[in-house]
Structures are given as structure tokens and as C-alpha cells.
NULOLUM-859077 format. One record per residue: residue in one letter; y negated, x negated, z negated of N, C-alpha, C in turn. Coordinates in steps of 0.2 Angstrom, whole numbers, plus 5000, padded with zeros to 4 digits. Last residue first. Layout:
REM NULOLUM-859077
aYXZYXZYXZ;...
***
This chain:
REM NULOLUM-859077
c490448744791489848734786489348824787;p492048784790491648784792491148794788;l493048644782492848714781492248734785;l494848564780494148574783493748644784;i495648464768495448534770494848534773;e497048364765496148354769496248434770;i497848264754497848344756497048344758;k499248144754498448154754498448204760;t500248064742499948104747499148134747;g501247904739500847964737500548014744;q502247824742501547804744501147864741;l503747884740503247824736502647784736;v503447944757503947944750503547874746;k502048014762502547954763502847934755;s500848114769501248084763501948044766;q499648224772499848164776500248134769;v499248394778499448344774499648294775;q497648484782498148434785498648394778;i496948634786497148594781497648564782;e495448714792496248684793496348644787;g494548884790494648814790495448794793;d494449014790494249004797494548914796;h494749084776494149084777493849004784;a496149104780495649164778494949144779;e496548964779496448994786495949074785;v496348954767496248904769496048944777;i497349044760496549024758496149004762;s498448994765498249064767497649054764;k498548864759498648864766498248934768;a498848894746498348874746498248874756;i499948994744499649004745498948974747;s501048884751500948934755500248954754;m500748784739500348774745500348804749;g501148884729500548854727500448844734;l502548924724502048954730501548944732;g502948914712503348854718503048864725;s502548944700503248984706503448964712;g502948854685502448874691503148924696;n503948784678503448794676502948804685;t505448774679504948844682504348864680;s505748614687505548654681505348714684;e507148614700506548574698506248634690;l508348654705508348604699507748564696;t507948784710508348784705508248714701;n506648774721507348744720507348754714;t506148934725505948874724506448844722;g506049004741506049014737506148934733;r505849004757506748994753506648994747;y504649054759505249094762505949084760;y503948954751504049034749504649074754;r503948854760504348854754504448934752;k503048834769503548874771504048894765;f502348724768501748784769502448844770;l503148604769502848624764502548684764;h504048574778504348644775503848644771;h503948464780503848484786503848564783;l503848384769503248394775503248434778;t505448384767504848404763504248424766;e505748304780505848354779505548414773;e504948164776504648224781504948294783;d504548154759504948154764504848204770;m503248144747503648194752504148154756;g502548054732502548074738503048124741;q502447994718503048004723503148004731;g500647954719501047984716501847944721;n499347954721499647864723500547894720;d498248074730498648054723499147984726;i496848164734497348104736497648084729;v496148264742496348274736496948214738;r494548324751495248274750495448284743;i493648444760493848414753494548374754;y492248454771492848434769493048434762;a491348564782491548514776491948504774;k490848484799491148514793491248484788;n490248394807489848464806490448504804;n491148284804491048334812490748384811;l491148294788491548284793491248304801;m490448284773490448324779490848274783;g491348304756490748274760490948324767;v492248284742492048324746491548274752;s493648204733493148194735492948274740;v494848174720494548224723493848204725;t496248094715495648064719495548114721;v497448034704497248124707496448084708;s498747914696497847954696497947994702;v500047934686499747964692498947974693;g500347964673500247894674499847884683;p501848064673500948034671501047964675;p502348114691502448064683501748054681;n502148244701501948184700502048174693;h502048384700502748344706502548274706;k501048424695501748454693502448414696;v500048374698500048354691500948364691;a499748414711499748364710500048334704;n499748564708500348534711500348444711;s498548584702499048584697499748534701;l497648544712497748494708498448514703;l498048634722497848584724498148544717;n497748764712498448754717498548694717;d496448754711496748754706497648734709;m495948754723495748684719496348694715;l496048894725496248834730496448784726;r495548964716496248974716496548904720;l494248934720494548914714495148924713;l494248994733494248924733494548894727;w494149144726494749124729494749044729;t493049134722493649144718494049114720;e491949134731492249094726492949094723;d492149124748492249164744492349104736;a490849064759491549044756491549114751;q489748944767489949014767490449034765;i489048814760489348834765489548924762;m487948684756488048744756488548754760;l488048554744488348564751488348624751;p486648464736487148524737487448534744;r486848284734486248354736486948394739;e487648164735487248184731486748234730;e489348214732488848224735488248214732;g490748154725490448204725489848174730;v492348104719491648084723491548144727;y493248104704492848144709492448104710;i494748074696494148024699493948084705;f495948084683495548124689494848084691;p497548014675496648014678496448054684;y498448094665498548084674497648084674;q498548114654498948044654499048044662;s497948234649497648154648497848104650;m498348354649498248324656498048244656;t498248424640498748414640498848374648;a496748434638497048364635497848354636;d495648464649496048484647496648424644;n494748384655494648404647494948444646;i494948374669494848324665494948314659;y495148504673495848454671495748404666;k493848544675494348584668495048544668;l493348474682493248454676493548474672;v493648514696494048454694493948434685;s492948624696493748614696494248574692;c491748554696491848604691492748614689;r491748504709491648454704491948514696;v491948614718492548564716492248504710;l490548674716491148704713491848664713;e489648574719489648594713490548644711;d490248564734490148514728490048534722;l489848704737490548674738490548624733;d488948814732488848744732489548714732;i488848954744489048934738488948844739;e488449124750488249044750488349034744;r490049224755489349214752489149134752;l491049334757490949264760490149274759;e492449394751491749414753491349344751;i494149444757493649374760492949414758;i494849564762494949534754494449484752;s495049574774494549624772494749644764;d495049454782494249474780494149544776;g496749454777496249434783495549454777;q497949504776497549554777496949514778;k498549394770498749404776498349464779;l498349394756497849374760497949364768;q499049524751498449514752498049484756;h500349424751500249474756499349504756;i500049324742500049304748500149364752;m499849404728499349374733499349334738;s501149434729500649494729500049464732;f501849314726501949354731501349384734;d501049294713500949254719501149284725;s501449394706500849374705500749334711;i502749354703502449404705501749424709;l502849234699502949234705502849304707;e502049284683501749244691502049244697;l503149354680502449394682502149344687;m504049244679504349294683503549344685;y503549164670503649144675503749194681;d503249254658502649244663502849204669;g504749264657504249324660503549304661;k505049134653505349154660505249204661;e504249134641504349074648504449104653;r504549224633504249224634504149174642;i506149164631505949234634505349244637;t505849054625506049024630506049094636;s505249114612504649064616505049044625;g506449164607505849194610505349174614;m507249044604507549094609506849164612;i506448994594506648954602506849014607;r506449064586505849054587505949014596;m507849074582507449144585506749124588;e507948944577508248974584507949044586;e507148964566506948914571507248944579;q507749054558507249074562507049034567;s509549074566509049044561508249064562;w510749214567510249164570509549144567;e511649304562511849254561511349174564;e510949424563510849384555511149324557;p511249464576510449444576510549404569;l512349484586512349444578511649424578;s511949554597512749544594512549544588;e510749534601510849604603511749604597;l510649394604510149434599510449514598;m511349384616511449354609511249384604;y510849454625511449474622511749444616;g509449394627509449464625510449494623;y510049274631509849284626509649354621;g510449334645511149304639510849274632;q509149384649509849434649510349394645;i508549274651508049324647508849374644;t509249204660509249184654508849244650;s509349274670509849274668509949264660;l507949294676508149344671508949334668;p507849154680507549184673507749234671;t508749174692508549124688508449144679;r508349314700508949294694508949254689;l507049264705507049304700507649314694;d507349184716506849154711506849194703;h508249274723508549204720508149184714;s507449384726508149384722508149324720;i506549294733506249324727506949334723;g507449224743507049204741506849234732;s508049344750508349304748508149234740;m506649384756507149444748507649404747;w506449304764505849324759506449334755;e507549284772507249234769506849234761;a507249414779507849414775507749334768;q505949404783506049454777506649424773;s506549294793505949274787505849334781;k507149374802507349324797506849294793;e506249474805506849494802507049434797;l505349374812505249404805505549444801;r506349324821505949294817505749334809;a506349464829506949424825506549374821;r504949474832505349534829506049484825;e504649364841504449364834504649424829;k505549384851505549344847505249344840;e505049524855505749524853505949444849;t503849484859503749524853504549534852;q504149384870503949364863503849414856;e504749494878505149444875504749394870;l503549564880504049604876504849544873;q502649484886502549494880503049514877;h503449474897503349394894503149414888;t503349594902504049554900503949514897;m502049594905502249634900503149634897;q501949474915501549474910501849524904;y502849534926502749484922502649474915;f501949674928502749664923502949624921;s500849624931500849644927501449644923;e501349564945501149514939500949544932;i501649674951502049634950502049584942;v500449734951500849784946501549744946;e499849664959499649664953499949704947;k500449684970500149624969500049624959;y500749774980500849804974500749724969;l500349744992500049804988500049814982;k501349654995500649614993500249684989;y502749675000502449684993501749654989;r502449665012502649725011502549735004;s502149525015501749555015501849635013;r502749415001503049445005502549505008;m502049264992502449344991502349394998;m502749114993502149154996502249224996;g503548994993503349024986502749094986;n504248975005503448935002503348934996;r505049055007505148995006504648965002;r504349225001504549175004504949105001;f504749354990504349294990504849254994;v505549474989504949464985504349404990;k506849444993506549514996505849494994;r507149344984507249314991506949364995;m507149394972506549334973506549324979;d508249474972507449504972507049454973;k509149384971509049434976508649454977;a508949334958508949284964508949314970;t508049464949508649414949508549384954;l506549444938506849454944507349434944;v506549444926506049494928506449514934;e507449404913507649404920507249454923;n507049394900507049334903507149334910;y507349514896506649524896506449444901;q508549624895508549564899507949544900;g508649744886508349684884508449614888;k508949854895509549804890509349734885;r507649884898508149934894508649894891;m507649784907507149774902507649834896;r508349804919508349774914508249744907;e507749964923508649944919508849874915;f506649904926506649964919507249954917;w506849834935506649804930506549834926;g507549924945508049884942507549824938;a506250004948506950044943507249984940;f505549894955505349914949505849964946;l506549904967506449854962506249844957;i506250014972506750024970506849964964;l504850004975505050064971505750054968;p505049934987504549914979504949944973;q505650004993506049944992505649924985;g504850114999505550144992505650064990;y503950065008503650085000504250114996;r504750035017504350005017503850025009;n505650155019505950095017505350035014;g504550235025505150275018505250195013;h504150185037503750205031504150215025;w505450175042505250125040504550125037;v505650315044506150255040506050195038;s504750345052504850375044505250335041;l505050285065504150275060504350305052;p506150335067506150285065505250245062;i505450475069506050445066506050395064;a504550495078504350485071504850475067;l504950465090504450395086504550405081;l505650585092505950515092505650455089;l504650655091504950665086505250595085;i504050615102503450615097503750625089;l504850665112504750595113504250575103;g504950795110505450755109505150685108;v503450815115503850855107504150805107;f503550785128503250755124503450755117;w504750885134504850805134504350775129;f503951005132504650985129504650915127;l502950965141502750985134503350965130;n503750965153503450915151503150905144;r503951085153504551055153504150985150;t502651175155503151185150503651115148;a502151105167501951115158502351105154;t503051145175503051085176502651065168;d502851275175503651295174503451195172;m501451315180501751305174502351285171;l501551245192501151205187501551225179;p502751325199502651255199502351215192;h502951475199502451445196502351375193;k503751525216503751515209503051495205;l505051545228504151565226504351575217;p505951415229505951475229505051475228;g505551255237505851295232505651365234;g505351115250505151165246505551205241;t505951055260505951015252505451045250;t506451135270506851135268506551065261;n505851275275505551225273505951195268;p506051375290506051345285505951305282;t504751475298505151425296505551395292;y503851595305504251595299504651535301;l502451625313502951605314503451575306;i501351785318501651735313502151705313;w499951825329500751795328500751755322;s499051965330499151895327499851875326;m498052035343498652035339498751955336;g496852055350496752055344497452055339;s496952025365497252095362497052105353;l495851905364495951965367496052035365;k496251815353495751875352495451885358;d497751795344497451825351496751865352;r498051705333497551745332497451765341;h499351605325499051625328498551685331;t500051515311499751595313499451575319;v501151475301501051465306500851515307;i502451445286502151485290501551445292;n503851385279503351365281502851425286;t504751405263504751425271503851405273;d504951385250505551375254505451385261;y503451295242504051375243504351345249;n502651215240502751255233503551285235;g502151155250502651105247502851155241;p501151245255501751235257502451205255;s499951295251500251255247501051255248;q499151395259498751335255499251285253;q500451455264499951415270499351365265;i500651525254501251485256500751455261;a499751615251499851555247500351505250;l499651705262498951635260499251595256;i500751765259500651725266499951665265;d500451815250500951765248501051735253;l499451915251499251855248499751805247;s500451985257499751955261499451905258;r501851975256501352005255500851985258;y503651975262503051935260502351985259;t504952025261504452065261503852025259;k506551975262505851925256505251975256;q506952025275507152045269506552045261;v506351955284506152015284506452055276;y507051835284506451835282506051905280;a508151865290508051875283507451855278;e508151895304507751945300507951925291;d507751755316508151775310507751835305;g506951875328507351815326507751815320;v505551975330506051915333506251895331;g504552115329504952055324505452035331;q503152205331503552165333503852105330;v502052245319502252315327502752275331;p501452275306501752235310502052275315;h499652295304500152315301500852285307;g498352245304498852215299499452265298;a497352285311497552325307498052295301;s497852215322497252215319497052245311;d499652195322498852225324498452185321;m500752045322500352115318499652115320;i502351995323501752005326501352055323;q503551855319503051915317502351925321;l504751755320504151795325504151865322;y505751655313505651715312504851725315;s507251545311506451545313506351635313;g508251455314508351495306507551525307;t508651415326508051365320508051385316;e509251495331509551445333509051385326;r508351605331509051595324509351555325;l507651565341507451565335507851575331;k508451585352508151535351507851535346;q508751735352509251675350509151615350;n507451775353507851785347508551745346;l507051735367506851725359507251725353;q508051805375508151725374507851705369;p507851945371508451905369508351845370;i506551955376506651955369507351935366;a506051955388506251895386506351905377;a505752085392506452035395506551975392;n504752125386505352155383506052115385;q503551985379503852045385504752055384;v502652015365503351955367503652025372;l500852025366501652055362502151995366;g499652015369499652015363500652005360;k500052025383499452075380499352065375;h501251925383500951975388500652025384;g502151795379501551835377501351855382;y503151675382503451735380502851775379;d502151555382502851565388503151635387;n501151565374500851545382501651565386;f501851585363501351615364501151625373;l502551445363502951535362502451575363;s501451345360501851365366502351435368;i501051405348500651415352501051415360;l502251375340501951435341501451455346;q502251245343502551265344502551355344;d500951195335501051195342501651235345;l501451245323500751275325500751255335;e502451155319502451215321502051255323;g501551045321502251035325502551115324;n500050985319500551045316501151035321;h499050855317499350895325499850935320;y497450905308498150855310498450885314;g496050895300496350915304496850845305;m495050925286495350885289495750915293;m493250945279493750975285494250925287;y492251015266492950955268493150995274;l490751055264491451065267491751015271;l489751075250489951025255490551055258;p488251155243489051155245489151105250;e487351045231487451095236488051085239;n487750995219487051035220487051065226;f489150915221488350885222487650925224;t490051005219489850955216489250925214;f490651115228489851135225489851065220;n491651135241491351085235490751095233;l493051185251492251185250492051145242;q493951145263494051125256493151135253;t495251145276494451155274494551155265;y496151105288496251125280495551115280;v496651145303496151105300496251165293;a497751085319497751135312497251115308;f497051045333497251025327497251085322;k496351075348497351075347497451055340;e495251165339495451135349496351125347;l495451215326494851175329495451125334;i496051335316496151295321495451255323;r496051425304496251375303496451335309;t495451555308495951535311496351455311;e494151575299494651595300495251595303;q493451425298493751435290494251515294;i493351415311493751375309494051405302;d492451515313492951535317493551485313;l491451485304491751545303492451545307;l491051365312491351375305491651415303;q490551435323491251375323491351375317;a489451515319489951535322490751505322;t488651395314488851455309489551475311;s488851245322488551305321488951345316;y489151065318489451125319488851185317;s489150895324488650965320488951025323;s489850825331489350775326489050835322;p491450875336490850895336490650825330;l492650735343492550805336491850815338;a493350665350493050685354492950755349;h494450575344494450635347494150675349;s494150445342494850455347494850535348;a493350465331493050425335493450425343;t493750505320493650545323493450515329;n493950425309494450445311494350485316;v492950505296493650445296494050485302;a491350545292491950565295492450505294;y489950635283490250575284491150595287;i489050725288488750665284489350605285;v488950845301489250785298488950745294;d487950985298488050925301488550895297;g487551095292488051105298488151035300;n487051105280486651145290487151125294;a487751075272487451145272487251165279;n488750965276488350965276488051055274;v490450905281489850945282489250975277;v491450775284491150825278490550845280;q493250755290492550755292492350805286;m494650675297494250705290493550695292;w496150655303495650655304495250685299;m497750565305497450635303496550615304;g498650465306498450495311498050555311;k498950415292499450485294499150505301;e498150295294498850295294499450345294;e497050355291497150345298497950355298;i497250415277497050465283497250455291;f497150295272497850335272497850395278;r496050245274496650195276497350245278;d495250335268495250315275495650265279;w495750305256495950395258495650375265;k495350185251496050185250496250275256;p493950195250494450165255495050165257;s493450335243493650265243494150255250;v491650395251492650405249492750345247;k490050455249490450395249491250415246;i488950545256489450545253489750485255;m487150545255487750515258488250535253;g486150585247486250635249486750605255;d486050475237485250485243485650525248;k487750475235487250445233486550445239;s489150555228488750545234488150495231;s491050525228490450525226489750525229;a492450595227491950585232491350585226;e493650665220493350575219492950545221;q493650785224493750755218493250705215;a493950775237493450805236493150795229;i495250715237494650695240493950715238;l495850805231495850755228495250705229;q496150915241495550925236495550865230;l496650825252495950865254495650875246;a497950815246497350755248496750785249;g498150965246498350915240497750865241;v498450975259497951025255497850995251;p499350935269498750885265498250935262;f500350955253499950895258500050935263;n500950985243500351035244500050995250;r501750895238502050955237501450995245;r500950795235501450765239501850845242;f499950845225499850805232500350795237;e500750895216500550935218500250895227;n501250745211501750805212501550865219;n499950695207500450675211500950715218;k499750775197499150785203499750755209;t500750755187500650845190500150815199;n500550615185501250645188501050705191;q499350635179499350595184499850595190;f499550725170499050765175499250705182;y500450635162500650695166500050745169;l499550535158500250515164500350605166;i498650585151498550555158499150535160;c499550635140499050695144498850665151;a499850535135500350565137500150635143;i498750465130499150425137499550505141;l498450555121497950555127498450505135;t499350545112499350615116498950615123;l499450405109500050435114499750505114;a498050435104498250385108498650405112;v498350515093497950525098497750495104;i499250435085499650485088498950505094;l498350325082499250315085499250375090;l497550375076497250345083497850345086;a498350415064497850465068497750435074;y498750285060499350335063498850405067;f497550225055497850195061498350265065;i497050315047496650325052497150295057;l498250315036498050365040497650375045;q497850145035498550175039498450265042;y496650155029496550135036497550145040;t497150225017496650265022496450225029;f498150135010498150205014497750265018;h497250045008497750025013498150105016;f496150085002495950055008496550065012;a496950114991496350174992496350155000;m497249994987497750054987497550104992;r496149924982496649894989497249954991;q495649994972495349994977495849964985;q496649974964496450064966496250044974;i496649854960497349884965497149944967;k495449834956495549824962496249824966;m495549914942495149934948495349904957;
***
């Protein structure tokens, strides 16, 4: 659950981060684009562009207009002036008008005349009508226009009744051709009546709206146009002059937008390539690391979870995990645990195979000896049975029976060990008196005439010692312990058995003063069934008694401990939960 939550959080915040990054880049690109477009339009369409920007950026408070001081400085530096006129014709804001003696209010006729002629006294005037502040405001910007001054001068020098004098046409034509200019005169109906100068402009066939567009945005075109209207004759003089900073008639905003869009898409792609490479490397490296782990596990190299190179990739010198791998922290830890478990499983499998081999070797060894004896006597009886006396026949039969009994007991003990490994499935716990059970087991040996040479001593409790145990298996436990004490010691060795309480547990102690055991025998005491019995010992018993005893104690969740020294006897202590 922890890694699921962290991975969900990780990829969620990355998705949000990348989305915000793309939005931020898009906003920045849009801001830069519009800023650049605004600046370009401002430069190309000056002063119309400047007037539009001023109208957009102006603010209003209590009927007063406030314009940024930078625009005031800009207008003064350019030698221009600006006025803002309200709906009543009053000037409510003015810049650099003191030295030009301009009106402080305008009549409707004056405003219409300015709007039509775009001239106020000796200034060319651009106007911008704005409705931002709930009522119309007229922004007017005036400046000295060289082309307009030239046109008025030509009108004064060559004009007569609204037309160019015939005698002055050759001189005016030469003068206009030298500057690449063209003068066109139109009547009140808008029909051209006279043209003088460079006729290349005539071939361009400017339409009425083209003329207005060139006047509004001169920076977008390769031609400057100024007009002067003679009120007396109704004739309009139009002067065309070349504009070296402009271009041919086109749609500059659309062209710029398309070009910038391609640049923006290209920039996003360029940013996406390294980001994709980084992202793939960040999440691909751990997968490559895991693939290396799987390959080593396939080869059984469980002890090498990480190579030295991988360790440097995953961990810093101070032992901390690098940030790129922290997302897979639990996965890496699980790999370590899994490889450790697989290594332990592999060792356990090897141990079990070795134990199985030893087990089979022990069984075959233990069964081969009595079977060889039985087989030998069988051959002897089969070949010449009439040559053997009754006593010899009795001895042969007795030996065959003993060897058969030994084999049956051996097989029974192996089966019993297998059953005890099943644990609780064969153990039936019920409340029993441990003191009474052990006392009865000792009495059986005391009353056995064949055990008269071995004195048994029992030390019990004055009152019952109740525990939860399986009576049948505990009787077998006591039988194994007592029979081993007799079997492996010479006559005359005393055996002391006692029961009692120790640290809230019931104990059984079996102590003898016999031959004892060396360290090697003591170390392998409970593992003899893996190696089989010693062939030099008597075949009375399977030699698996202590292995069975240990399995019975462990099936009861108890402990068994053995202390012994050569020629100093043996002490066996069993602790059982009450």
C-alpha cells in the first residue's frame, strides 16, 4: 500500500508539474509573442500604434484620465503633443501642448473637421476613439509631418483652382520623379482628374480602402500617403512617396502569428526531446537494474543482489539511496529479502538432499547387517538342514528372530520420526499428572528382573504436577531415555529420575553416573538417524532413541538439553510448558 500511494503521488505530481510547465511555457510564449507583436506594430505603425497603446493602458479615476509618465516623456522627446477629449468636447488630459497654443475645448464642427482632414493647424493629427470608461473619449496626437508640409507647399506653389497649372506641370513632374513621388488630384466624387510624377504608383491601382489602410498603418506598406483637401474647389490632393522601412501590401499580423507559431511548436519539440530522454532514463534505469537481478537469480547467484557497479548507481558514498531509485525503495528491499530467502531455500534444499542421502545410506546400512545375517542362516538351512542339531537350529532361529525384530523396530522408529514431523496432527493434548506418569515409567524398569543390575532412583513431587500433554508419546519418551541409560552403560550404573517445577515450567531429569559421551558424540547425539547406528554396537534397539525423544519434546513445545563428560556420566533435562 505504501509504494502504491507513493507511486500514485509521484506520477500525479509529475503530471501536474508537466501540465503546469507546458501552461507556463505557453503563457510565456504568448506574452512574449504579443509583446513582440505590440512592439513591432508600435514601430511599424507609429504614431498610430503609440496612440492605440496609450488608449489601452490609460486608467480613469473620478472622471480624470491617468497615463503612464513614460508616455509623457516619450511624446515630449518626439516633439509631439497629445490631448484627450471627453464627450462634451473638453480636453481632460494634455501633454506638451503649452508651447503650441492648442484649444482647451473643441466644438463638434472642429472635431468633425479634424477627423475628416486629419489636420489641425500645421500639425498632422491621428485620432483614436475609445469606449473603455463607459463614455466615449477621443485621443488626439499631433506632430509635424514632412510629407504633409511638402504637399501643402506644392499646393501653394503650383495650385490654381484646385488643379496644377499647366505651365508648371513639367517642372513639378521632374521634381516629383527625382524623389520617386507621385501627385494625384481627385474631385469631390473621388474621380482622378490629374496626375503628375512617377507613374509607377498608377500601376499599383490603390483602392479607396487601401489608401485609408496606408494612412492608418504606414509601417506595413512600401508607400506613404498624405492628403490635402481644398475647401474652395472641393479637390483632394494626394501625395504618394516611397517608404523605405515598409513592405508590400500584405497581412503582417497573420504572417507573424504563423511564423511565431511554427517557432513555438519547434521549441516545444526541442524541449520535449531531452525531457523524454531524461524521463525514459529515469524510469528505465531501475528496470534495467531489475533485469540484471533476474538474470543473476536465474543463474543461482543469490548472494550477489547488486554488482559493484550497480551499488554505485543505487547508493551514494554515505550509504543513502539515490533519488531516482527512492520510488522503488520497497521493490529493492523486497528483492533483497527475496534473494535472501531464495539463498536460504537453496541451502536448505542442499541440506535436505544431503540429509536424504545420509538417511537412505543409514537405512540401507542398518538393514543390510541383519539382512546379511538372516540371508546367511537361510543359505545354511537351505543347503544341508539335516546336518544341524536341534540346538544349532534353535540358535539360528533365535538369531533370525532377533534380527527380524530389530528390523521391524528400526522401520517403526523411522515411521515414528516421520509422524512426529507432522507436529500437532498426531499430538492429542489433555491434562495429565506428569509426576504419576514418570513414576510409573520408572517402576516398570525397577520391576523388570532383567534390569536388576541397574539401580533406579525416583524423586517426585508431593502433590500432582498437571500439564497438557499426550500420555502415549510421553511414555515412549521416558522409555527411550531409560533404555538408553541402560543400553550404553555397564551393570552397576545408577539412574536417578526426578520431576519438578523450574521457572514456571515442568522438568524431567534423567541422570546417570556411567561412561558419559565425548564432545563429538554429544554434538551429533540427536542426528544419529542421519548416519545410522554404529555397527560395532549391539543390534538391540534401532539407535534412534534420542532422535525420537527430541522430536517428541519439540512436538510438545518443550526443550531438551544434554550434559555429559567421558567417565563422569550424563544428565538429560527436559522442560515442558505447564
